[in-house]
N, CA, C and O atoms as a Tinker XYZ file with bonds, in Angstrom:
   336  protein
     1  N      0.792000   -1.171000   -0.060000    73     2
     2  CA     0.032000    0.063000   -0.141000    64     1     3
     3  C      0.979000    1.261000    0.121000    63     2     4     5
     4  O      1.767000    1.376000    1.060000    81     3
     5  N      0.738000    2.159000   -0.925000    73     3     6
     6  CA     1.501000    3.243000   -1.088000    64     5     7
     7  C      0.680000    4.450000   -0.416000    63     6     8     9
     8  O     -0.549000    4.464000   -0.486000    81     7
     9  N      1.365000    5.407000    0.202000    73     7    10
    10  CA     0.773000    6.458000    0.908000    64     9    11
    11  C      1.795000    7.515000    0.990000    63    10    12    13
    12  O      2.755000    7.418000    1.755000    81    11
    13  N      1.580000    8.661000    0.107000    73    11    14
    14  CA     2.526000   10.038000    0.129000    64    13    15
    15  C      2.603000   10.654000    1.495000    63    14    16    17
    16  O      1.695000   10.570000    2.323000    81    15
    17  N      3.755000   11.285000    1.682000    73    15    18
    18  CA     3.933000   12.061000    2.924000    64    17    19
    19  C      2.766000   12.978000    2.993000    63    18    20    21
    20  O      2.190000   13.383000    1.984000    81    19
    21  N      2.401000   13.326000    4.324000    73    19    22
    22  CA     1.271000   14.200000    4.655000    64    21    23
    23  C     -0.064000   13.960000    3.908000    63    22    24    25
    24  O     -0.828000   14.868000    3.579000    81    23
    25  N     -0.251000   12.734000    3.690000    73    23    26
    26  CA    -1.677000   12.386000    3.191000    64    25    27
    27  C     -2.171000   11.189000    3.853000    63    26    28    29
    28  O     -1.479000   10.519000    4.620000    81    27
    29  N     -3.556000   10.890000    3.502000    73    27    30
    30  CA    -4.220000   10.051000    4.237000    64    29    31
    31  C     -4.777000    8.934000    3.192000    63    30    32    33
    32  O     -5.206000    9.226000    2.075000    81    31
    33  N     -4.711000    7.648000    3.699000    73    31    34
    34  CA    -5.108000    6.558000    2.859000    64    33    35
    35  C     -6.235000    5.715000    3.742000    63    34    36    37
    36  O     -6.069000    5.553000    4.951000    81    35
    37  N     -7.275000    5.247000    3.115000    73    35    38
    38  CA    -8.124000    4.313000    3.849000    64    37    39
    39  C     -7.683000    2.927000    3.608000    63    38    40    41
    40  O     -7.238000    2.527000    2.532000    81    39
    41  N     -7.859000    2.103000    4.848000    73    39    42
    42  CA    -7.131000    0.930000    4.924000    64    41    43
    43  C     -8.415000    0.049000    5.545000    63    42    44    45
    44  O     -9.044000    0.407000    6.540000    81    43
    45  N     -8.668000   -1.080000    4.833000    73    43    46
    46  CA    -9.727000   -2.047000    5.295000    64    45    47
    47  C     -9.072000   -3.091000    6.143000    63    46    48    49
    48  O     -8.072000   -3.719000    5.797000    81    47
    49  N     -9.747000   -3.240000    7.353000    73    47    50
    50  CA    -9.352000   -4.425000    8.252000    64    49    51
    51  C    -10.288000   -5.113000    8.665000    63    50    52    53
    52  O    -11.192000   -4.631000    9.347000    81    51
    53  N    -10.225000   -6.482000    8.287000    73    51    54
    54  CA   -11.268000   -7.287000    8.695000    64    53    55
    55  C    -10.914000   -8.043000   10.193000    63    54    56    57
    56  O     -9.759000   -8.339000   10.500000    81    55
    57  N    -11.812000   -8.242000   10.862000    73    55    58
    58  CA   -11.600000   -9.136000   12.169000    64    57    59
    59  C    -12.808000   -9.951000   12.466000    63    58    60    61
    60  O    -13.974000   -9.607000   12.273000    81    59
    61  N    -12.440000  -10.920000   12.892000    73    59    62
    62  CA   -13.126000  -12.120000   13.111000    64    61    63
    63  C    -13.039000  -12.626000   14.767000    63    62    64    65
    64  O    -12.030000  -13.125000   15.266000    81    63
    65  N    -14.185000  -12.405000   15.408000    73    63    66
    66  CA   -14.075000  -13.104000   16.767000    64    65    67
    67  C    -15.049000  -14.167000   17.010000    63    66    68    69
    68  O    -16.239000  -14.055000   16.715000    81    67
    69  N    -14.510000  -15.235000   17.571000    73    67    70
    70  CA   -15.412000  -16.427000   17.804000    64    69    71
    71  C    -16.327000  -16.272000   19.157000    63    70    72    73
    72  O    -17.284000  -17.012000   19.383000    81    71
    73  N    -15.941000  -15.295000   19.959000    73    71    74
    74  CA   -16.437000  -15.270000   21.166000    64    73    75
    75  C    -16.752000  -13.595000   21.420000    63    74    76    77
    76  O    -16.101000  -12.696000   20.890000    81    75
    77  N    -17.859000  -13.406000   22.319000    73    75    78
    78  CA   -18.075000  -12.217000   22.564000    64    77    79
    79  C    -16.862000  -11.468000   23.718000    63    78    80    81
    80  O    -16.411000  -12.092000   24.679000    81    79
    81  N    -16.550000  -10.302000   23.441000    73    79    82
    82  CA   -15.511000   -9.660000   24.487000    64    81    83
    83  C    -14.785000   -8.775000   23.860000    63    82    84    85
    84  O    -15.102000   -8.455000   22.715000    81    83
    85  N    -13.708000   -8.228000   24.468000    73    83    86
    86  CA   -12.886000   -7.171000   24.295000    64    85    87
    87  C    -11.671000   -7.634000   23.723000    63    86    88    89
    88  O    -11.048000   -8.398000   24.461000    81    87
    89  N    -11.163000   -7.395000   22.639000    73    87    90
    90  CA    -9.694000   -7.633000   22.007000    64    89    91
    91  C     -8.802000   -6.704000   21.846000    63    90    92    93
    92  O     -9.163000   -5.630000   21.364000    81    91
    93  N     -7.484000   -6.907000   22.201000    73    91    94
    94  CA    -6.488000   -6.170000   21.845000    64    93    95
    95  C     -5.804000   -6.518000   20.776000    63    94    96    97
    96  O     -5.477000   -7.703000   20.706000    81    95
    97  N     -5.428000   -5.641000   19.725000    73    95    98
    98  CA    -4.813000   -6.079000   18.450000    64    97    99
    99  C     -3.632000   -5.179000   18.295000    63    98   100   101
   100  O     -3.739000   -3.970000   18.503000    81    99
   101  N     -2.381000   -5.800000   17.893000    73    99   102
   102  CA    -1.442000   -4.829000   17.530000    64   101   103
   103  C     -1.417000   -4.791000   15.949000    63   102   104   105
   104  O     -1.563000   -5.831000   15.308000    81   103
   105  N     -1.266000   -3.814000   15.461000    73   103   106
   106  CA    -1.261000   -3.444000   13.909000    64   105   107
   107  C     -0.225000   -2.700000   13.661000    63   106   108   109
   108  O     -0.228000   -1.574000   14.158000    81   107
   109  N      0.959000   -3.132000   12.815000    73   107   110
   110  CA     2.289000   -2.667000   12.456000    64   109   111
   111  C      2.202000   -2.392000   11.002000    63   110   112   113
   112  O      2.093000   -3.350000   10.238000    81   111
   113  N      2.238000   -1.228000   10.559000    73   111   114
   114  CA     2.515000   -0.995000    9.017000    64   113   115
   115  C      4.256000   -0.779000    8.920000    63   114   116   117
   116  O      4.991000   -0.137000    9.670000    81   115
   117  N      4.518000   -1.421000    7.933000    73   115   118
   118  CA     6.187000   -1.676000    7.833000    64   117   119
   119  C      6.624000   -1.362000    6.463000    63   118   120   121
   120  O      6.210000   -2.006000    5.499000    81   119
   121  N      7.525000   -0.301000    6.349000    73   119   122
   122  CA     7.999000   -0.073000    5.051000    64   121   123
   123  C      9.311000   -0.872000    4.821000    63   122   124   125
   124  O     10.382000   -0.421000    5.226000    81   123
   125  N      9.227000   -2.002000    4.201000    73   123   126
   126  CA    10.363000   -2.975000    3.864000    64   125   127
   127  C     11.560000   -2.324000    3.343000    63   126   128   129
   128  O     12.670000   -2.816000    3.546000    81   127
   129  N     11.406000   -1.293000    2.711000    73   127   130
   130  CA    12.613000   -0.781000    2.009000    64   129   131
   131  C     13.424000   -0.014000    3.200000    63   130   132   133
   132  O     14.562000   -0.288000    3.582000    81   131
   133  N     12.775000    0.763000    3.574000    73   131   134
   134  CA    13.584000    1.653000    4.840000    64   133   135
   135  C     13.698000    1.084000    6.165000    63   134   136   137
   136  O     14.664000    1.369000    6.873000    81   135
   137  N     12.822000    0.331000    6.538000    73   135   138
   138  CA    12.604000   -0.323000    7.845000    64   137   139
   139  C     11.811000    0.377000    8.667000    63   138   140   141
   140  O     11.581000   -0.085000    9.784000    81   139
   141  N     11.226000    1.668000    8.247000    73   139   142
   142  CA    10.401000    2.292000    9.012000    64   141   143
   143  C      9.150000    1.659000    9.484000    63   142   144   145
   144  O      8.777000    0.708000    8.797000    81   143
   145  N      8.527000    1.927000   10.352000    73   143   146
   146  CA     7.125000    1.093000   10.921000    64   145   147
   147  C      6.370000    2.061000   11.752000    63   146   148   149
   148  O      6.932000    2.929000   12.420000    81   147
   149  N      5.177000    1.906000   11.703000    73   147   150
   150  CA     4.113000    2.771000   12.503000    64   149   151
   151  C      3.202000    1.657000   13.156000    63   150   152   153
   152  O      2.390000    1.051000   12.456000    81   151
   153  N      3.352000    1.376000   14.595000    73   151   154
   154  CA     2.499000    0.597000   15.137000    64   153   155
   155  C      1.241000    1.320000   15.842000    63   154   156   157
   156  O      1.291000    2.416000   16.398000    81   155
   157  N      0.105000    0.499000   15.713000    73   155   158
   158  CA    -1.305000    0.860000   16.222000    64   157   159
   159  C     -1.620000   -0.113000   17.300000    63   158   160   161
   160  O     -1.375000   -1.293000   17.051000    81   159
   161  N     -2.060000    0.153000   18.309000    73   159   162
   162  CA    -2.855000   -0.730000   19.285000    64   161   163
   163  C     -4.481000   -0.466000   19.191000    63   162   164   165
   164  O     -4.938000    0.620000   19.547000    81   163
   165  N     -5.256000   -1.427000   18.734000    73   163   166
   166  CA    -6.674000   -1.448000   18.575000    64   165   167
   167  C     -7.324000   -2.158000   19.659000    63   166   168   169
   168  O     -6.835000   -3.190000   20.120000    81   167
   169  N     -8.444000   -1.635000   20.103000    73   167   170
   170  CA    -9.265000   -2.475000   21.060000    64   169   171
   171  C    -10.510000   -2.452000   20.299000    63   170   172   173
   172  O    -11.045000   -1.382000   20.010000    81   171
   173  N    -11.098000   -3.823000   19.889000    73   171   174
   174  CA   -12.133000   -4.156000   19.347000    64   173   175
   175  C    -13.037000   -4.868000   20.187000    63   174   176   177
   176  O    -12.653000   -5.818000   20.870000    81   175
   177  N    -14.314000   -4.433000   20.178000    73   175   178
   178  CA   -15.128000   -4.896000   21.099000    64   177   179
   179  C    -16.209000   -5.817000   20.239000    63   178   180   181
   180  O    -16.946000   -5.267000   19.421000    81   179
   181  N    -16.263000   -7.234000   20.467000    73   179   182
   182  CA   -17.136000   -7.943000   19.721000    64   181   183
   183  C    -18.363000   -8.351000   20.642000    63   182   184   185
   184  O    -18.297000   -8.831000   21.774000    81   183
   185  N    -19.660000   -8.009000   19.794000    73   183   186
   186  CA   -20.871000   -8.274000   20.661000    64   185   187
   187  C    -21.699000   -9.170000   19.918000    63   186   188   189
   188  O    -21.539000   -9.376000   18.715000    81   187
   189  N    -22.609000   -9.722000   20.643000    73   187   190
   190  CA   -23.388000  -10.626000   20.022000    64   189   191
   191  C    -24.113000  -10.179000   18.799000    63   190   192   193
   192  O    -24.611000   -9.054000   18.757000    81   191
   193  N    -24.204000  -11.146000   17.645000    73   191   194
   194  CA   -24.815000  -10.736000   16.557000    64   193   195
   195  C    -26.351000  -10.782000   16.588000    63   194   196   197
   196  O    -26.954000  -11.471000   17.412000    81   195
   197  N    -26.934000  -10.062000   15.707000    73   195   198
   198  CA   -28.447000   -9.850000   15.506000    64   197   199
   199  C    -28.934000  -11.163000   15.188000    63   198   200   201
   200  O    -28.264000  -11.978000   14.555000    81   199
   201  N    -30.172000  -11.391000   15.649000    73   199   202
   202  CA   -31.126000  -12.478000   15.341000    64   201   203
   203  C    -31.648000  -12.194000   14.154000    63   202   204   205
   204  O    -32.358000  -11.200000   14.000000    81   203
   205  N    -31.311000  -13.171000   13.017000    73   203   206
   206  CA   -31.986000  -12.957000   11.586000    64   205   207
   207  C    -33.272000  -13.329000   11.452000    63   206   208   209
   208  O    -34.099000  -12.598000   10.908000    81   207
   209  N    -33.606000  -14.731000   12.032000    73   207   210
   210  CA   -34.893000  -15.194000   11.981000    64   209   211
   211  C    -35.042000  -16.370000   13.029000    63   210   212   213
   212  O    -34.040000  -16.951000   13.446000    81   211
   213  N    -36.223000  -16.682000   13.415000    73   211   214
   214  CA   -36.555000  -17.828000   14.362000    64   213   215
   215  C    -37.389000  -18.784000   13.328000    63   214   216   217
   216  O    -38.370000  -18.398000   12.693000    81   215
   217  N    -36.877000  -19.986000   13.275000    73   215   218
   218  CA   -37.693000  -20.974000   12.479000    64   217   219
   219  C    -38.437000  -21.881000   13.447000    63   218   220   221
   220  O    -37.762000  -22.570000   14.212000    81   219
   221  N    -39.785000  -21.949000   13.489000    73   219   222
   222  CA   -40.517000  -22.716000   14.393000    64   221   223
   223  C    -40.990000  -24.006000   13.647000    63   222   224   225
   224  O    -41.490000  -23.998000   12.522000    81   223
   225  N    -40.757000  -25.177000   14.456000    73   223   226
   226  CA   -41.226000  -26.303000   13.730000    64   225   227
   227  C    -42.106000  -27.074000   14.634000    63   226   228   229
   228  O    -41.801000  -27.337000   15.797000    81   227
   229  N    -43.242000  -27.440000   14.044000    73   227   230
   230  CA   -44.358000  -28.155000   15.093000    64   229   231
   231  C    -44.624000  -29.325000   14.389000    63   230   232   233
   232  O    -44.560000  -29.292000   13.160000    81   231
   233  N    -44.941000  -30.454000   15.026000    73   231   234
   234  CA   -45.455000  -31.696000   14.495000    64   233   235
   235  C    -46.078000  -32.583000   15.328000    63   234   236   237
   236  O    -45.595000  -32.755000   16.447000    81   235
   237  N    -47.138000  -33.227000   14.968000    73   235   238
   238  CA   -47.780000  -34.326000   15.916000    64   237   239
   239  C    -46.762000  -35.331000   16.182000    63   238   240   241
   240  O    -45.813000  -35.555000   15.430000    81   239
   241  N    -47.008000  -35.958000   17.335000    73   239   242
   242  CA   -46.165000  -37.153000   17.957000    64   241   243
   243  C    -45.820000  -38.180000   16.736000    63   242   244   245
   244  O    -46.784000  -38.501000   16.042000    81   243
   245  N    -44.760000  -38.638000   16.457000    73   243   246
   246  CA   -44.195000  -39.533000   15.791000    64   245   247
   247  C    -44.390000  -39.218000   14.222000    63   246   248   249
   248  O    -44.357000  -40.094000   13.359000    81   247
   249  N    -44.578000  -37.976000   13.995000    73   247   250
   250  CA   -44.537000  -37.580000   12.523000    64   249   251
   251  C    -43.433000  -36.519000   12.339000    63   250   252   253
   252  O    -43.222000  -35.715000   13.247000    81   251
   253  N    -42.612000  -36.484000   11.018000    73   251   254
   254  CA   -41.563000  -35.655000   10.936000    64   253   255
   255  C    -42.152000  -34.392000   10.379000    63   254   256   257
   256  O    -43.300000  -34.300000    9.944000    81   255
   257  N    -41.269000  -33.432000   10.430000    73   255   258
   258  CA   -41.609000  -31.957000    9.894000    64   257   259
   259  C    -40.318000  -31.593000    9.360000    63   258   260   261
   260  O    -39.282000  -31.924000    9.937000    81   259
   261  N    -40.328000  -30.853000    8.164000    73   259   262
   262  CA   -39.255000  -30.330000    7.648000    64   261   263
   263  C    -39.468000  -28.932000    7.141000    63   262   264   265
   264  O    -40.596000  -28.438000    7.126000    81   263
   265  N    -38.376000  -28.270000    6.715000    73   263   266
   266  CA   -38.160000  -26.939000    6.243000    64   265   267
   267  C    -37.066000  -26.810000    5.397000    63   266   268   269
   268  O    -36.114000  -27.570000    5.572000    81   267
   269  N    -37.034000  -25.954000    4.478000    73   267   270
   270  CA   -35.923000  -25.655000    3.653000    64   269   271
   271  C    -35.317000  -24.310000    4.126000    63   270   272   273
   272  O    -35.914000  -23.236000    4.202000    81   271
   273  N    -34.023000  -24.565000    4.428000    73   271   274
   274  CA   -33.319000  -23.181000    5.035000    64   273   275
   275  C    -32.265000  -22.977000    3.664000    63   274   276   277
   276  O    -31.683000  -23.884000    3.068000    81   275
   277  N    -32.215000  -21.583000    3.381000    73   275   278
   278  CA   -31.155000  -21.384000    2.345000    64   277   279
   279  C    -30.169000  -20.440000    3.061000    63   278   280   281
   280  O    -30.435000  -19.403000    3.667000    81   279
   281  N    -29.001000  -21.010000    2.865000    73   279   282
   282  CA   -27.768000  -20.194000    3.416000    64   281   283
   283  C    -27.049000  -19.543000    2.253000    63   282   284   285
   284  O    -26.867000  -20.189000    1.221000    81   283
   285  N    -26.671000  -18.407000    2.362000    73   283   286
   286  CA   -25.978000  -17.654000    1.187000    64   285   287
   287  C    -24.434000  -17.760000    1.676000    63   286   288   289
   288  O    -24.103000  -17.671000    2.858000    81   287
   289  N    -23.562000  -17.958000    0.626000    73   287   290
   290  CA   -22.213000  -17.684000    0.887000    64   289   291
   291  C    -21.782000  -16.263000    0.444000    63   290   292   293
   292  O    -21.875000  -15.962000   -0.746000    81   291
   293  N    -21.361000  -15.467000    1.266000    73   291   294
   294  CA   -20.886000  -14.137000    0.884000    64   293   295
   295  C    -19.475000  -14.196000    0.230000    63   294   296   297
   296  O    -19.062000  -13.225000   -0.403000    81   295
   297  N    -18.800000  -15.222000    0.362000    73   295   298
   298  CA   -17.318000  -15.211000   -0.160000    64   297   299
   299  C    -17.222000  -16.000000   -1.524000    63   298   300   301
   300  O    -18.125000  -16.717000   -1.955000    81   299
   301  N    -16.089000  -15.791000   -2.108000    73   299   302
   302  CA   -15.658000  -16.555000   -3.393000    64   301   303
   303  C    -15.396000  -17.876000   -2.975000    63   302   304   305
   304  O    -15.559000  -18.703000   -3.872000    81   303
   305  N    -14.973000  -18.407000   -1.685000    73   303   306
   306  CA   -14.558000  -19.696000   -1.401000    64   305   307
   307  C    -15.647000  -20.811000   -1.263000    63   306   308   309
   308  O    -16.632000  -20.537000   -0.577000    81   307
   309  N    -15.582000  -21.753000   -1.713000    73   307   310
   310  CA   -16.378000  -22.867000   -1.452000    64   309   311
   311  C    -16.501000  -23.340000   -0.281000    63   310   312   313
   312  O    -15.484000  -23.592000    0.365000    81   311
   313  N    -17.531000  -23.522000    0.152000    73   311   314
   314  CA   -18.093000  -24.057000    1.527000    64   313   315
   315  C    -18.750000  -25.211000    1.664000    63   314   316   317
   316  O    -19.858000  -25.236000    1.129000    81   315
   317  N    -18.337000  -26.337000    2.315000    73   315   318
   318  CA   -18.881000  -27.501000    2.526000    64   317   319
   319  C    -19.512000  -27.883000    3.760000    63   318   320   321
   320  O    -18.830000  -28.089000    4.764000    81   319
   321  N    -20.715000  -27.989000    3.761000    73   319   322
   322  CA   -21.559000  -28.078000    5.094000    64   321   323
   323  C    -21.964000  -29.707000    5.063000    63   322   324   325
   324  O    -22.559000  -30.272000    4.146000    81   323
   325  N    -21.516000  -30.267000    6.226000    73   323   326
   326  CA   -21.988000  -31.747000    6.497000    64   325   327
   327  C    -23.130000  -31.855000    7.330000    63   326   328   329
   328  O    -23.303000  -31.184000    8.347000    81   327
   329  N    -24.030000  -32.846000    6.812000    73   327   330
   330  CA   -25.169000  -33.120000    7.724000    64   329   331
   331  C    -24.953000  -33.991000    8.840000    63   330   332   333
   332  O    -24.359000  -35.044000    8.607000    81   331
   333  N    -25.372000  -33.715000   10.162000    73   331   334
   334  CA   -25.154000  -34.700000   10.890000    64   333   335
   335  C    -26.354000  -35.364000   11.553000    63   334   336
   336  O    -26.193000  -36.342000   12.282000    81   335
């Protein structure tokens, strides 16, 4: 990433937390040619995700019930989901 002196450049940082809580992250930008570096300490607060939908299933005793659930993959990577 190139950034001229006395200028500003936006940088996208992705963070994935598996548990709710506060996380401290050290982020360092390094100029590999000159060896100059600029460290940042970030505090990220991971909160509970929003509930998208509740699916209710009801069935008489000893009868099965089913519903199709569509899951969208927002990435370019293939995801394999195993049924259990």
